[in-house]
All heavy atoms as an XYZ file, in Angstrom:
622
protein
N      28.621    -18.005    -11.685
C      29.461    -16.863    -11.330
C      30.245    -17.202    -10.089
O      29.706    -17.735     -9.123
C      28.631    -15.641    -11.160
C      29.379    -14.385    -10.915
S      28.231    -12.989    -10.892
C      29.358    -11.771    -11.443
N      31.488    -16.843     -9.982
C      32.357    -17.158     -8.880
C      31.995    -16.243     -7.735
O      32.026    -15.013     -7.853
C      33.784    -16.998     -9.317
C      34.742    -17.485     -8.246
O      34.400    -18.460     -7.548
O      35.860    -16.948     -8.174
N      31.691    -16.808     -6.563
C      31.308    -16.060     -5.408
C      32.400    -16.038     -4.356
O      32.162    -16.219     -3.165
C      29.994    -16.639     -4.778
C      28.846    -16.569     -5.761
C      28.309    -15.206     -5.893
C      27.081    -15.217     -6.707
N      26.410    -13.993     -6.870
N      33.648    -15.861     -4.809
C      34.712    -15.804     -3.801
C      34.611    -14.565     -2.915
O      34.039    -13.583     -3.301
C      36.094    -15.788     -4.557
O      36.175    -14.592     -5.308
C      36.250    -17.030     -5.430
N      35.148    -14.637     -1.774
C      35.097    -13.424     -0.861
C      35.768    -12.178     -1.488
O      35.237    -11.097     -1.274
C      35.878    -13.894      0.348
C      35.768    -15.399      0.355
C      35.750    -15.790     -1.092
N      36.781    -12.392     -2.296
C      37.416    -11.227     -2.940
C      36.465    -10.576     -3.966
O      36.376     -9.354     -3.996
C      38.699    -11.685     -3.641
C      39.475    -10.525     -4.228
C      40.778    -11.016     -4.858
C      41.552     -9.837     -5.382
N      42.829    -10.260     -6.047
N      35.735    -11.379     -4.700
C      34.790    -10.803     -5.658
C      33.676    -10.103     -4.945
O      33.186     -9.063     -5.440
C      34.263    -11.926     -6.581
N      33.227    -10.614     -3.851
C      32.174     -9.970     -3.058
C      32.629     -8.601     -2.491
O      31.867     -7.619     -2.543
C      31.672    -10.833     -1.912
C      30.901    -12.070     -2.339
C      30.420    -12.868     -1.115
C      29.677    -14.078     -1.556
N      29.253    -14.876     -0.398
N      33.847     -8.525     -2.036
C      34.414     -7.298     -1.540
C      34.549     -6.228     -2.649
O      34.253     -5.064     -2.420
C      35.756     -7.542     -0.862
C      35.677     -8.280      0.441
N      35.015     -7.770      1.546
C      36.176     -9.523      0.775
C      35.083     -8.678      2.517
N      35.800     -9.694      2.111
N      34.998     -6.682     -3.819
C      35.097     -5.750     -4.926
C      33.757     -5.204     -5.354
O      33.568     -4.027     -5.543
C      35.837     -6.446     -6.121
C      37.311     -6.698     -5.772
C      35.722     -5.573     -7.397
C      38.090     -7.528     -6.773
N      32.773     -6.121     -5.453
C      31.403     -5.731     -5.797
C      30.842     -4.771     -4.781
O      30.253     -3.756     -5.137
C      30.539     -6.947     -5.931
C      29.149     -6.634     -6.501
C      28.270     -7.859     -6.699
N      28.986     -8.923     -7.404
C      29.185    -10.133     -6.905
N      28.726    -10.422     -5.714
N      29.823    -11.059     -7.570
N      31.056     -5.089     -3.514
C      30.569     -4.130     -2.440
C      31.250     -2.792     -2.526
O      30.594     -1.756     -2.371
C      30.806     -4.796     -1.087
O      30.153     -6.077     -1.031
C      30.274     -3.932      0.038
N      32.532     -2.804     -2.823
C      33.264     -1.495     -2.870
C      32.775     -0.644     -4.067
O      32.619      0.548     -3.949
C      34.748     -1.777     -3.019
N      32.535     -1.362     -5.209
C      32.059     -0.573     -6.405
C      30.665     -0.027     -6.172
O      30.420      1.129     -6.495
C      32.110     -1.539     -7.639
C      31.370     -0.924     -8.788
C      33.532     -1.854     -8.067
N      29.803     -0.773     -5.626
C      28.420     -0.349     -5.343
C      28.425      0.793     -4.315
O      27.707      1.783     -4.501
C      27.513     -1.504     -4.867
C      27.287     -2.463     -6.062
C      26.200     -1.002     -4.343
C      26.566     -3.733     -5.656
N      29.278      0.669     -3.283
C      29.387      1.727     -2.314
C      29.955      3.021     -2.893
O      29.465      4.126     -2.561
C      30.311      1.286     -1.141
O      29.701      0.183     -0.495
N      30.895      2.889     -3.810
C      31.480      4.075     -4.499
C      30.398      4.788     -5.314
O      30.317      6.013     -5.345
C      32.649      3.730     -5.328
N      29.606      3.990     -6.076
C      28.604      4.579     -6.922
C      27.546      5.313     -6.083
O      27.132      6.434     -6.376
C      27.905      3.482     -7.818
C      28.877      2.962     -8.822
C      26.656      3.983     -8.457
C      28.385      1.764     -9.561
N      27.107      4.710     -4.977
C      26.153      5.326     -4.067
C      26.748      6.627     -3.479
O      26.052      7.630     -3.349
C      25.671      4.355     -2.952
C      24.816      3.250     -3.613
C      24.939      5.078     -1.893
C      24.492      2.111     -2.684
N      27.998      6.573     -3.115
C      28.676      7.778     -2.570
C      28.693      8.886     -3.527
O      28.447     10.055     -3.227
C      30.074      7.408     -2.074
N      29.085      8.595     -4.843
C      29.096      9.636     -5.856
C      27.745     10.251     -6.099
O      27.612     11.453     -6.172
C      29.707      9.103     -7.148
C      31.172      9.017     -7.203
C      31.798      7.790     -7.367
C      31.949     10.121     -7.017
C      33.186      7.694     -7.334
C      33.337     10.047     -7.073
C      33.958      8.860     -7.196
N      26.698      9.409     -6.200
C      25.357      9.925     -6.383
C      24.948     10.833     -5.241
O      24.349     11.879     -5.398
C      24.369      8.756     -6.616
C      24.660      8.138     -7.947
C      22.939      9.217     -6.532
C      23.899      6.796     -8.200
N      25.284     10.444     -4.029
C      24.931     11.219     -2.860
C      25.616     12.575     -2.868
O      25.013     13.612     -2.627
C      25.280     10.451     -1.561
O      24.588      9.216     -1.593
C      24.930     11.243     -0.314
N      26.907     12.576     -3.204
C      27.656     13.816     -3.339
C      27.071     14.771     -4.405
O      26.925     15.962     -4.210
C      29.151     13.542     -3.558
C      29.906     14.794     -3.936
C      29.786     12.890     -2.328
N      26.733     14.115     -5.559
C      26.147     14.948     -6.664
C      24.878     15.565     -6.204
O      24.606     16.741     -6.444
C      25.924     14.043     -7.872
C      27.115     13.575     -8.543
C      27.061     12.560     -9.448
C      28.380     14.102     -8.291
C      28.150     12.079    -10.137
C      29.540     13.601     -8.864
C      29.424     12.606     -9.795
N      23.995     14.790     -5.498
C      22.714     15.330     -5.046
C      22.849     16.407     -4.058
O      22.227     17.479     -4.146
C      21.860     14.166     -4.473
C      20.575     14.642     -3.874
C      19.524     14.947     -4.668
C      20.446     14.741     -2.482
C      18.318     15.402     -4.128
C      19.239     15.141     -1.912
C      18.172     15.472     -2.749
N      23.785     16.185     -3.084
C      23.964     17.260     -2.060
C      24.553     18.546     -2.612
O      24.111     19.612     -2.327
C      24.854     16.676     -0.904
C      24.128     15.628     -0.104
C      25.350     17.805     -0.005
C      24.951     14.849      0.874
N      25.475     18.375     -3.521
C      26.073     19.512     -4.238
C      25.026     20.324     -4.979
O      24.950     21.534     -4.842
C      27.210     19.122     -5.169
O      28.162     18.379     -4.391
C      27.851     20.316     -5.801
N      24.226     19.638     -5.790
C      23.201     20.321     -6.533
C      22.160     20.948     -5.632
O      21.699     22.026     -5.908
C      22.550     19.400     -7.537
C      23.388     19.142     -8.789
O      24.274     19.968     -9.057
O      23.153     18.116     -9.467
N      21.813     20.281     -4.552
C      20.843     20.834     -3.594
C      21.340     22.134     -2.999
O      20.597     23.129     -2.943
C      20.517     19.825     -2.500
O      19.958     18.689     -3.013
N      22.585     22.134     -2.519
C      23.127     23.325     -1.829
C      23.294     24.471     -2.918
O      22.931     25.634     -2.605
C      24.514     22.979     -1.238
C      25.205     24.261     -0.796
C      24.287     22.078     -0.066
N      23.782     24.193     -4.110
C      23.982     25.194     -5.130
C      22.619     25.825     -5.525
O      22.521     27.074     -5.621
C      24.653     24.630     -6.392
C      26.114     24.360     -6.028
C      24.545     25.565     -7.561
C      26.873     23.654     -7.168
N      21.586     25.004     -5.691
C      20.293     25.576     -6.148
C      19.566     26.262     -5.033
O      19.016     27.335     -5.237
C      19.421     24.504     -6.785
O      19.179     23.453     -5.874
C      20.039     23.962     -8.066
N      19.530     25.706     -3.850
C      18.780     26.267     -2.736
C      19.427     27.454     -2.081
O      18.896     28.493     -1.823
C      18.469     25.221     -1.690
C      17.532     24.133     -2.143
C      16.109     24.663     -2.296
C      15.198     23.514     -2.719
N      13.827     24.016     -2.852
N      20.736     27.395     -1.855
C      21.502     28.424     -1.098
C      21.968     29.530     -2.042
O      21.963     30.726     -1.635
C      22.720     27.812     -0.444
O      22.281     26.884      0.515
N      22.371     29.203     -3.241
C      22.992     30.224     -4.096
C      22.074     30.659     -5.273
O      22.446     31.587     -6.006
C      24.337     29.758     -4.601
C      25.335     29.469     -3.501
C      25.702     28.187     -3.245
C      25.844     30.505     -2.715
C      26.581     27.898     -2.217
C      26.754     30.207     -1.730
C      27.150     28.915     -1.454
N      20.996     29.897     -5.529
C      20.178     30.258     -6.624
C      20.762     30.072     -7.993
O      20.351     30.665     -8.978
N      21.726     29.146     -8.124
C      22.433     28.853     -9.347
C      21.867     27.615     -9.941
O      21.293     26.741     -9.227
C      23.922     28.717     -9.136
C      24.581     29.935     -8.516
C      24.678     31.060     -9.513
C      25.439     32.210     -8.857
N      25.474     33.336     -9.728
N      22.034     27.391    -11.254
C      21.604     26.097    -11.867
C      22.435     24.919    -11.336
O      23.612     25.127    -10.964
C      21.805     26.340    -13.346
C      22.094     27.721    -13.575
C      22.474     28.315    -12.234
N      21.911     23.731    -11.332
C      22.631     22.572    -10.851
C      23.860     22.265    -11.750
O      23.831     22.551    -12.978
C      21.671     21.425    -10.877
C      20.574     21.895    -11.820
C      20.541     23.396    -11.797
N      24.867     21.627    -11.121
C      26.104     21.354    -11.849
C      26.100     19.914    -12.456
O      26.500     19.697    -13.570
C      27.307     21.444    -10.860
C      28.604     21.045    -11.587
C      27.443     22.872    -10.356
N      25.556     18.990    -11.651
C      25.635     17.557    -12.056
C      24.299     17.087    -12.651
O      23.941     15.964    -12.499
C      25.970     16.684    -10.820
C      27.348     17.040    -10.280
C      27.451     17.685     -9.051
C      28.490     16.719    -10.981
C      28.685     17.966     -8.520
C      29.729     16.998    -10.447
C      29.859     17.639     -9.263
N      23.612     17.946    -13.370
C      22.310     17.571    -13.996
C      22.361     18.011    -15.452
O      23.206     18.831    -15.864
C      21.179     18.346    -13.358
S      20.803     17.741    -11.694
N      21.461     17.449    -16.247
C      21.359     17.770    -17.630
C      20.024     18.522    -17.804
O      18.956     18.018    -17.391
C      21.329     16.498    -18.555
C      21.200     16.821    -19.981
C      22.661     15.784    -18.294
N      20.056     19.631    -18.523
C      18.835     20.349    -18.825
C      18.099     19.585    -19.936
O      18.652     19.404    -21.014
C      19.126     21.781    -19.263
C      17.825     22.614    -19.516
C      18.098     23.951    -20.170
C      18.655     24.939    -19.247
N      18.744     26.307    -19.842
N      16.852     19.210    -19.650
C      16.126     18.405    -20.656
C      14.956     19.167    -21.223
O      14.505     18.856    -22.385
C      15.618     17.059    -20.008
C      16.843     16.151    -19.777
C      14.865     17.232    -18.785
N      14.386     20.152    -20.501
C      13.230     20.886    -21.006
C      13.367     22.349    -20.637
O      13.745     22.664    -19.537
C      11.944     20.365    -20.338
C      11.681     18.879    -20.694
C      10.713     21.162    -20.841
C      10.560     18.242    -19.894
N      13.160     23.196    -21.574
C      13.053     24.606    -21.298
C      11.602     25.008    -21.659
O      11.151     24.762    -22.747
C      14.007     25.483    -22.187
O      15.350     25.041    -21.905
C      13.910     26.955    -21.850
N      10.941     25.630    -20.681
C       9.500     25.983    -20.890
C       9.333     27.226    -21.714
O      10.271     27.966    -21.967
C       8.811     26.043    -19.518
C       8.826     24.658    -18.834
C       9.730     24.377    -17.823
C       7.972     23.656    -19.269
C       9.760     23.153    -17.238
C       7.951     22.407    -18.646
C       8.894     22.172    -17.625
O       8.935     20.904    -17.046
N       8.076     27.557    -22.025
C       7.733     28.691    -22.929
C       8.182     30.022    -22.507
O       8.425     30.890    -23.299
C       6.182     28.744    -23.184
C       5.726     27.502    -23.941
O       6.564     26.920    -24.707
O       4.551     27.199    -23.844
N       8.354     30.250    -21.162
C       8.798     31.561    -20.707
C      10.266     31.823    -20.971
O      10.759     32.881    -20.782
C       8.440     31.776    -19.269
C       9.167     30.817    -18.331
O       9.973     29.979    -18.791
O       8.905     30.904    -17.092
N      11.018     30.813    -21.385
C      12.448     30.910    -21.694
C      13.354     30.809    -20.540
O      14.568     30.760    -20.699
N      12.815     30.852    -19.316
C      13.675     30.812    -18.135
C      13.474     29.513    -17.353
O      14.398     28.899    -16.889
C      13.413     32.044    -17.229
C      14.233     31.963    -15.932
C      13.649     33.320    -17.967
N      12.228     29.138    -17.163
C      11.897     27.913    -16.439
C      12.424     26.685    -17.160
O      12.391     26.639    -18.387
C      10.407     27.768    -16.219
O       9.863     28.850    -15.530
N      12.920     25.682    -16.395
C      13.515     24.515    -17.016
C      13.447     23.324    -16.084
O      13.267     23.500    -14.880
C      14.951     24.787    -17.395
N      13.626     22.133    -16.632
C      13.745     20.930    -15.840
C      15.100     20.299    -16.082
O      15.563     20.218    -17.242
C      12.668     19.884    -16.253
O      11.384     20.266    -15.769
N      15.716     19.893    -15.018
C      17.031     19.239    -15.063
C      16.942     17.832    -14.445
O      16.236     17.627    -13.465
C      18.068     20.026    -14.220
C      18.252     21.463    -14.639
C      17.465     22.482    -14.134
C      19.306     21.801    -15.460
C      17.689     23.797    -14.498
C      19.493     23.155    -15.841
C      18.712     24.116    -15.387
O      18.877     25.370    -15.692
N      17.613     16.900    -15.109
C      17.617     15.513    -14.550
C      19.032     15.194    -14.092
O      20.036     15.405    -14.830
C      17.211     14.486    -15.625
C      15.747     14.520    -15.928
C      15.266     14.312    -17.231
C      14.753     14.826    -14.953
C      13.915     14.314    -17.513
C      13.405     14.858    -15.259
C      13.021     14.601    -16.529
O      11.686     14.594    -16.832
N      19.160     14.640    -12.902
C      20.376     14.155    -12.322
C      20.346     12.660    -12.181
O      19.437     11.995    -12.665
N      21.291     12.138    -11.493
C      21.362     10.662    -11.214
C      20.365     10.309    -10.180
O      20.661     10.236     -8.981
C      22.782     10.304    -10.880
N      19.147     10.052    -10.560
C      18.122      9.624     -9.611
C      17.264     10.735     -9.010
O      16.498     10.526     -8.118
N      17.378     11.943     -9.497
C      16.644     13.106     -8.978
C      16.351     14.087    -10.086
O      16.968     14.031    -11.172
C      17.306     13.761     -7.796
C      18.744     14.279     -8.150
C      18.930     15.581     -8.479
C      19.846     13.479     -8.048
C      20.168     16.101     -8.755
C      21.081     13.947     -8.307
C      21.232     15.244     -8.630
O      22.515     15.723     -8.902
N      15.387     14.926     -9.896
C      14.987     15.942    -10.868
C      14.934     17.291    -10.180
O      14.466     17.413     -9.014
C      13.634     15.570    -11.438
C      13.064     16.577    -12.399
C      11.651     16.119    -12.836
C      11.021     17.196    -13.704
N       9.674     16.805    -14.065
N      15.366     18.308    -10.833
C      15.290     19.663    -10.341
C      14.527     20.527    -11.331
O      14.847     20.543    -12.473
C      16.694     20.260    -10.026
C      17.470     19.466     -9.053
C      16.617     21.758     -9.656
C      18.866     19.900     -8.737
N      13.567     21.225    -10.802
C      12.704     22.124    -11.695
C      12.957     23.561    -11.281
O      12.907     23.944    -10.151
C      11.256     21.820    -11.571
C      10.394     22.631    -12.516
C       8.943     22.187    -12.460
C       8.167     23.067    -13.424
N       6.733     22.795    -13.373
N      13.350     24.374    -12.270
C      13.549     25.784    -12.038
C      12.319     26.526    -12.514
O      11.863     26.378    -13.624
C      14.768     26.300    -12.893
C      15.018     27.765    -12.756
C      16.163     28.142    -13.645
N      16.384     29.612    -13.542
C      17.253     30.235    -14.248
N      17.940     29.567    -15.197
N      17.453     31.501    -14.075
N      11.704     27.278    -11.629
C      10.531     28.027    -11.918
C      10.788     29.522    -11.801
O      11.506     29.959    -10.903
C       9.417     27.681    -10.937
O       9.067     26.339    -10.991
N      10.270     30.266    -12.763
C      10.432     31.710    -12.839
C       9.084     32.398    -12.581
O       8.067     32.044    -13.278
C      11.039     32.151    -14.115
C      11.227     33.653    -14.242
C      12.220     34.309    -13.552
C      10.403     34.427    -15.045
C      12.378     35.680    -13.657
C      10.550     35.760    -15.176
C      11.580     36.403    -14.471
O      11.706     37.754    -14.549
N       9.006     33.266    -11.659
C       7.751     33.979    -11.358
C       7.809     35.355    -12.110
O       8.626     36.155    -11.842
C       7.588     34.239     -9.859
O       6.497     35.042     -9.608
N       6.824     35.486    -13.001
C       6.751     36.680    -13.777
C       6.353     37.905    -12.883
O       6.782     39.042    -13.067
C       5.773     36.539    -14.950
C       6.336     35.481    -15.913
C       5.556     37.868    -15.679
C       5.357     35.117    -16.998
N       5.507     37.611    -11.891
C       4.998     38.692    -11.005
C       6.052     39.370    -10.274
O       6.082     40.627    -10.229
C       3.975     38.116    -10.064
C       2.699     37.576    -10.750
O       2.434     38.017    -11.863
N       2.051     36.616    -10.143
N       6.962     38.625     -9.618
C       7.967     39.332     -8.760
C       9.441     39.076     -9.354
O      10.375     39.598     -8.787
C       7.922     38.862     -7.319
C       8.038     37.400     -7.150
O       8.204     36.687     -8.150
O       7.982     36.948     -6.026
N       9.546     38.435    -10.435
C      10.840     38.252    -11.121
C      11.860     37.409    -10.411
O      13.047     37.637    -10.496
N      11.391     36.434     -9.628
C      12.335     35.623     -8.877
C      12.340     34.188     -9.434
O      11.342     33.660    -10.015
C      11.933     35.498     -7.380
O      10.600     34.977     -7.248
C      11.946     36.903     -6.751
N      13.505     33.507     -9.218
C      13.639     32.118     -9.566
C      13.459     31.219     -8.306
O      13.806     31.703     -7.195
C      15.073     31.856    -10.056
C      15.252     32.310    -11.500
O      14.285     32.369    -12.231
O      16.392     32.626    -11.840
N      12.927     30.059     -8.499
C      12.914     29.109     -7.398
C      13.197     27.728     -7.936
O      12.924     27.423     -9.101
C      11.566     29.080     -6.698
O      10.539     28.677     -7.561
N      13.832     26.852     -7.105
C      14.164     25.532     -7.516
C      13.451     24.525     -6.634
O      13.329     24.681     -5.424
C      15.667     25.303     -7.369
C      16.494     26.101     -8.379
C      16.964     27.322     -8.171
C      16.770     25.497     -9.614
C      17.671     28.022     -9.117
C      17.505     26.185    -10.591
C      17.998     27.422    -10.294
O      18.721     28.115    -11.229
N      12.952     23.475     -7.300
C      12.248     22.422     -6.545
C      12.921     21.070     -6.922
O      13.055     20.725     -8.070
C      10.786     22.373     -6.989
C      10.003     21.279     -6.250
C       8.543     21.249     -6.759
O       8.204     21.935     -7.727
N       7.762     20.485     -6.066
N      13.335     20.394     -5.832
C      14.091     19.134     -6.043
C      13.086     17.961     -5.773
O      12.436     17.915     -4.720
C      15.287     19.043     -5.135
C      16.229     20.183     -5.427
C      15.933     17.674     -5.239
C      17.348     20.306     -4.446
N      12.995     17.081     -6.690
C      12.133     15.895     -6.537
C      12.880     14.612     -6.845
O      13.862     14.613     -7.519
C      10.857     15.956     -7.456
O      11.306     16.129     -8.795
C       9.957     17.065     -7.065
């Protein structure tokens, strides 16, 4: 593989852009779920649990779990 300085710069730029996008996606989903109580935007819902409200979402390198409390009727989000 050719290791010219131009190829190294292009590779570094592409990797940096991917990391930047993943970071922006994570921060956006964190703010939306924690501050506004809305479902994440940049995640895919993969599991809906038996209560019909609780769910797990997978993003690019992170997971968000939505839990519904039957006792007080509130939603909560946990980011892992």
